[in-house]
Structure formats: structure tokens, C-alpha cells
C-alpha positions, 0 to 999 in steps of 0.5 A: 579678213579673206583671201582670193581663194576664199572668193574664188569657191563663194564664186564658183559655188554660186555660179553653180547654183546660178546655172542650174536654177538657170538651165530649169528656166531655160527647160521650162520655157525653151524646150518647148519652142524648140520642139516646135522649131524642129516639128516645122524643119522637119514638115519642111524636109518632108515636103514632096518636090518634083522632077521634070515630068511634074512626078512628086519626087519625096525628099531625102529625109537626111541624116539621124541627129548624132545626139537625140532629143533627151540626151540634148536635154541633159546636156542643157543642164550639164552645159548651163552648170559648167557656165555658170561655174565658169562665169562665176569664177570670172566673176570672182576674179573681176570683182577681186581686181576692181572692188576697189574702184567700184566705189559703191557703200559695201561688197554686196553694192559691188556684186550687184554692180558688176553684175549689172554690168556684166549682163548689160554688155555680155548679154543685153548689148548682143542681144538687140544686135544679133538675137538668138535664133532655134535650133532650125532656123539658120544657114550652116555656112554663114555660123562662122560669120554668125560667131565672129560678128556675136563675140565682136558684139560682146567685145563691143558691149562691155567697151560700151559700159566702160565708157559710160563708167568712164564718162561718169566718173570725169563728169565727176570731176568736175563737182557735176551734180549726179543727174549730170554725172548719170546723163554723160555714163549714159550718152558715152554708152549710148553712142558707143553701143549705137557706132557698134549697131552701124558697123557691124552688118545685119543678119537676118537669115529667118524664113519669112514662113517661119512663125513669128511668134515662135521666133520670139517666143524662143528669143525671148525664152532666151533672155529670160534664161540668161537673166535669171543666170547674172540675177542670181549670180549677182544676187547669191554673191553679194549675200556671200560677200553681205557685211552681215557674214563678215566683211570680205577685203579683196586681195589680189594672190601675187604671182 
């Protein structure tokens, strides 16, 4: 029998490796698109304006960035590593609290199911409503609004996952067939997500002149980074709790 401390350490270690590999994915697939977006912004900033007499005036080049691009690239790996460790710790806590309620054949299935639910609620639902934009795109004055609405979408995404699971279990009480339970869960999830999307405001600050191909390459790279992180987190934690390495009996430590 392993204690909560053992489960937590496993989550932190798995999260660290998942974060490092997700950072590698982001560096390879996302950084080139960020460089292209910055180049477009710099080109626009270097454009000339005209005074009342039609004379060309160079635009203000702006201030130098506080952190160089090399520093930002290093920060990418640091950020994904820290995020992976934090997420691994939270994942371990959630696994400990919910393991006996997940009704899965084994511990590894519970880890995979929890990772899938977290990915859908925390990543996929917010992404479909508010897909990320490159650093050079967006109005700085609306960053607070965008942050608040994104966090609301994240909370509603988790609520939608909970609604789907609750509806599926409620249907099971009546001895429903598996496909009916799946349909009830999917319907409850979709209804919650659609209602959230209709309530939350639409935010689109991408200029019409910005290349659509570059925009979606960046967004897909961002989604791929999150997918890599959650996939490795689920698979790694499932391997750490596999019966072949000894069945894990999670227990909650009393306060």
C-alpha cells in the first residue's frame, strides 16, 4: 500500500518530464511561428506615417523588449517545466480523491480517464471558444477581459465534464444500455458547452491583414503542446500506478 506522499511524488516527477517534453514540442513547432508574427509586427511598426503636408514621417520604433528572444526561449522550457510539475501535483491530488469514485477496472485506467477529462475540460473547451493568438496579435488594453473570460470558460469546461459524468451515472441507475449512458453523458456535456459559448462574449482581435495560415499554425502548435503535456501526464501516471509495478491504494491523509 502506498501513501498519498508516494502518489504526489510520482505526479510531480511525471509532470516534470511531461512539461519538458511539451516545451520541446512547443520550441520545435511554435517558436518559428512566433518569430514570423514578431517580424510582421516589426514591419508594421517600421512603416511610415504622413503629416498634414503629406511628408513621410518614420513611425516610433517603440521600446526594446525587456527580455530577449533567447531569454524567452529559455523561459519557455522553464515555464512548461514548472507548469508540468504543478499540474502533476494537482493531478495526483485529484487522483487520490477521485480514484474510488471513477469506477474503472484498474488504477491505470483511472489515471487515463482523469487525464482525458482534464484535457477536455481545461484545454479543449476553452481552445474552441478562445483559441490563442501569437504574442504580436491582440490589444493590450483588453488583456484583463480576455484573461477573465478564458478562466470562466475553463471553469465551465470542467462543469461540462462533471455534467456529462453525472448524467451518465444517473442514466445507469435505471439499468440503461451502455450506448444510452454514453448518449446521456454526451448530451449533458454538449448542452453545457453550447450554453457557455452562447453566454460568453466573442473576442476577435486578429487584424484582417494578418496571415490566416500563420495564425492557425500557431494555434495548432499551441494545442499540440497542451495535448503532448496531458497525454504524457496521463500515460506516465498510468504507468506509475500500473498493477505490474504494484497496485496503488490511494488514501487521503487526514488534516
